[in-house]
Each structure stands twice: as C-alpha cells, then as structure tokens.
C-alpha positions in Angstrom: 6.8 -15.9 -23.3 9.2 -16.0 -20.6 9.7 -13.0 -18.3 13.1 -11.2 -18.2 15.7 -11.2 -15.4 15.4 -7.6 -15.2 11.6 -8.1 -14.6 11.6 -9.9 -11.7 14.5 -8.5 -9.4 12.1 -4.9 -10.6 9.0 -7.1 -8.7 10.7 -8.9 -5.9 12.7 -5.3 -4.6 9.6 -4.0 -5.0 7.8 -6.4 -2.2 11.0 -7.4 -0.6 11.2 -2.7 0.7 7.5 -3.1 1.3 7.6 -5.9 3.7 10.3 -4.3 5.2 8.9 -1.5 5.8 6.0 -3.3 7.3 5.0 -1.1 10.9 3.4 -4.3 12.0 5.8 -7.5 10.7 4.1 -10.6 12.6 0.3 -9.6 11.3 -0.7 -12.1 7.8 -0.8 -9.3 5.5 -0.6 -9.9 1.4 2.4 -7.9 0.7 2.0 -8.5 -3.0 -1.3 -6.5 -2.4 -0.3 -3.8 -1.1 2.5 -2.9 -3.5 -0.3 -3.5 -6.8 -2.3 -0.9 -5.2 1.0 1.5 -5.1 1.1 0.8 -8.6 -1.9 1.5 -9.6 -2.1 4.8 -7.0 0.8 5.8 -9.1 -0.5 4.7 -12.4 -3.4 6.3 -12.7 -2.1 10.2 -11.7 -0.7 10.2 -14.9 -2.8 7.6 -18.0 -5.5 7.3 -15.4 -7.7 4.1 -14.5 -9.1 4.0 -17.9 -4.8 3.5 -18.6 -4.3 0.9 -16.1 -7.7 -1.3 -15.9 -6.8 -3.2 -19.0 -3.6 -3.2 -18.6 -4.5 -5.1 -15.1 -7.2 -6.9 -16.8 -4.3 -8.2 -19.2 -1.4 -8.8 -16.3 -4.2 -11.3 -14.3 -5.3 -13.5 -17.1 -1.4 -13.9 -17.5 -0.9 -15.0 -14.8 -3.3 -17.1 -14.0 -1.8 -19.0 -16.5 0.9 -19.7 -14.4 -0.7 -19.8 -10.9 -4.4 -21.5 -9.7 -4.1 -19.5 -6.8 -5.3 -16.1 -8.7 -8.5 -17.8 -10.2 -11.0 -16.2 -7.9 -8.8 -13.1 -8.0 -10.9 -10.2 -10.3 -10.4 -6.7 -11.7 -12.4 -3.8 -10.8 -14.3 -1.7 -12.7 -11.4 0.9 -10.6 -8.3 -1.3 -11.1 -8.3 -2.7 -7.3 -8.0 -6.3 -7.3 -10.8 -8.9 -5.3 -9.9 -11.8 -4.4 -6.4 -11.4 -2.7 -5.7 -12.2 1.0 -9.5 -13.3 1.7 -7.8 -15.6 3.9 -5.9 -14.5 7.2 -3.8 -17.2 6.9 -0.2 -17.5 7.2 0.0 -20.6 5.2 -2.9 -19.1 2.9 -0.9 -15.6 3.1 2.4 -16.9 2.1 0.4 -18.7 -1.6 -1.0 -15.1 -1.6 2.1 -13.3 -1.9 3.5 -16.0 -4.1 0.6 -15.1 -6.8 1.1 -12.0 -6.4 4.4 -12.2 -7.7 3.4 -13.6 -10.2 1.5 -11.1 -11.0 3.1 -7.8 -9.9 6.0 -9.6 -12.5 3.1 -10.2 -16.0 2.0 -6.1 -14.6 5.9 -5.1 -14.5 6.8 -6.2 -18.2 3.7 -5.1 -20.3 4.4 -1.8 -18.5 7.8 -2.5 -20.5 6.2 -3.1 -23.6 3.2 -0.1 -23.8 5.4 2.0 -21.7 9.7 1.8 -22.8 12.0 0.6 -19.8 13.2 4.7 -18.8 9.1 5.5 -17.5 8.8 1.7 -15.4 11.9 2.0 -13.9 10.6 5.9 -12.4 7.6 4.2 -11.9 9.2 1.7 -9.7 11.1 3.9 -8.3 9.0 6.4 -7.4 6.4 3.5 -5.4 10.2 2.6 -4.1 10.5 6.1 -2.2 6.4 5.7 -1.4 7.9 3.0 0.9 11.2 4.6 2.3 9.0 7.9 2.8 6.9 5.6 5.1 9.2 3.3 6.9 11.4 6.9 7.4 7.9 8.5 9.0 8.4 5.5 11.6 11.7 5.4 12.4 11.2 9.0 12.5 8.7 9.0 15.2 10.7 6.4 17.1 13.9 8.9 17.4 11.0 11.7 19.8 11.6 8.6 22.0 13.9 9.6 24.0 13.4 13.3 23.4 10.1 12.9 24.8 11.2 11.0 28.0 13.2 13.0 29.0 11.1 15.4 29.4 8.9 14.6 32.3 6.3 12.4 30.0 7.2 8.8 30.8 7.0 6.2 27.9 4.6 9.4 25.4 5.4 9.0 21.4 2.9 10.1 19.9 4.3 10.3 17.0 5.0 6.1 17.1 0.7 6.0 18.7 -0.7 7.9 14.9 1.7 6.0 12.5 0.0 2.7 14.5 -3.9 3.5 14.8 -3.2 4.8 10.3 -1.8 1.3 10.1 -4.7 -0.1 11.5 -6.5 1.9 9.3 -5.3 1.5 6.1 -6.4 -2.5 7.3 -9.9 -2.1 7.9 -9.9 -0.1 4.5 -9.0 -3.3 3.1 -11.0 -5.2 4.7 -14.3 -2.9 3.9 -12.8 -4.1 0.3 -13.7 -7.3 1.1 -16.8 -7.1 1.9 -17.8 -4.6 -0.6 -16.2 -7.3 -3.1 -18.4 -10.2 -1.0 -22.3 -8.0 -0.8 -22.6 -6.8 -4.6 -25.6 -4.8 -3.3 -23.4 -2.5 -1.9 -20.6 -2.3 -3.9 -19.9 1.4 -4.9 -21.2 2.1 -1.3 -18.5 0.5 1.0 -15.8 0.9 -1.7 -16.8 5.2 -0.5 -15.8 3.5 2.9 -13.1 2.6 2.2 -11.0 4.8 -0.4 -12.7 7.4 3.0 -10.3 5.4 5.8 -6.9 5.1 3.3 -7.5 9.2 2.4 -7.7 9.7 7.0 -4.6 7.2 7.6 -2.5 9.0 4.8 -3.0 12.5 6.5 -2.1 11.9 9.9 0.4 9.9 8.0 2.0 13.3 6.4 1.1 15.1 9.1 2.9 13.2 11.3 5.8 14.1 9.2 6.1 17.4 8.9 5.8 17.4 13.0 8.8 14.9 14.2 10.7 17.5 11.8 10.2 20.1 12.8 10.0 18.7 16.3 7.4 19.6 17.4 5.4 18.3 20.9 2.3 18.1 22.0 1.3 20.9 23.2 2.0 22.9 20.4 -1.4 23.7 18.2 -1.3 21.7 15.0 -1.4 23.1 11.1 -4.4 23.9 11.2 -4.4 22.9 7.3 -4.3 19.1 9.0 -6.6 20.2 12.1 -9.3 19.7 9.8 -9.0 16.8 8.6 -8.9 15.3 12.3 -10.8 17.6 13.5 
C-alpha cells in the first residue's frame, strides 16, 4: 500500500532535523539510524519494549520489500536495529540513509494505524523537540565562547568541549552495539556497556545545558546530583 504524502513528509522532516543538529556534519553517520533510535526510546516509555518491538519488526519487513539494502538488517529483542550503518564509507552511508528513510516511513505508517493521528503527531513533535534541545545546547555553549575569552582565559569554551566529548561517547556506544551484533556470545554484556556509555553522554548533555543556562563558570562547583555521575 502506497504511503501518504503526510507520512513521507513527517519522515523527511525528522531526518532533516537530525542531520541539521549533527555536531559533526562531516562524519559518515547514518542519520536515519539515530532517528529510529529516538522513536524507539520515545515509544518504549508509554508502551514498553513489548509494544514497540513487534511494530519495528513489521515495519522492517515492509521496508525490505521495497529495497534490498535492508536485507541484512534485523530488529533485536529490545527493538534496536542491527546491520544498518556498519560500513562507514560515504556511499554506504548514503545508501543506508535511503533504506533507513523507507524504514522510518513504514514505522510511522504503523504508528498512524495503531495509535491514531493525534498520538503519532505528538510523538513526532516530542522527537523533534529532543533534536532541537540538543542543537540549542550546543548553540548555548558556543555563545559563551566570547565571555570566557574576555575573562582572561583565551579560547576557553568548556561547554562546547563537553558536548563534543558526549557526542564521541555516543559514537563509541554505536560501535560497541555493532560489536555486539558480530559476537552473539557477548551480546548481552556489550549491549549493557553500550547503554551505560549512552547514559553518560546524556548526563553530560543535561549538565552542560544547566550550567550554560545559568551562566556558570568552570570554577563553580557543579550540582552535587550531577557530579555524582561525572566523578
């Protein structure tokens, strides 16, 4: 069944927003995979993994009928994707993004069928807010560059540095998930490690946003609740 223009528009907007908010636009990364992960996390909160995973499996089956690029892709028991974006060449990434876009289209179509238009639209808006929040965090950190330089510490921009490190951690997490897919006997442990690294990256994002918004400096003591994660 052909997809409606509304669904295609939703999918392309999510992909475009995620691409625009990338801290490293020159990196060969599959944007569609990151959009999928945000949708998985968003829907898993109210409906649980058991509610999302079957929809993801069905969406992948439908997308595979439209492109051979997804033939090696599979959905794990927790709803994560394996097999997409594992070859980091620009040609492979471009092709995987096209396949990923088809998958996002099919996933949104199933959301629309089972959740209704209002709920699906709220889900998409929430994901877009996450992307915008991440972008605003980086912009806020960049805006402090001048004030820090003027205070006698040339080229000092700790917020931006922290956000760049957080993005590197997310990349490490993605690579570990790929390793988990290749080594089934170690999958559970590697996936746990990948999840912990991703959580640390999220804490760094939140820490940076809070400190940049209040205009805190390097010398101030960080919030104790957050500091517990960073030490």
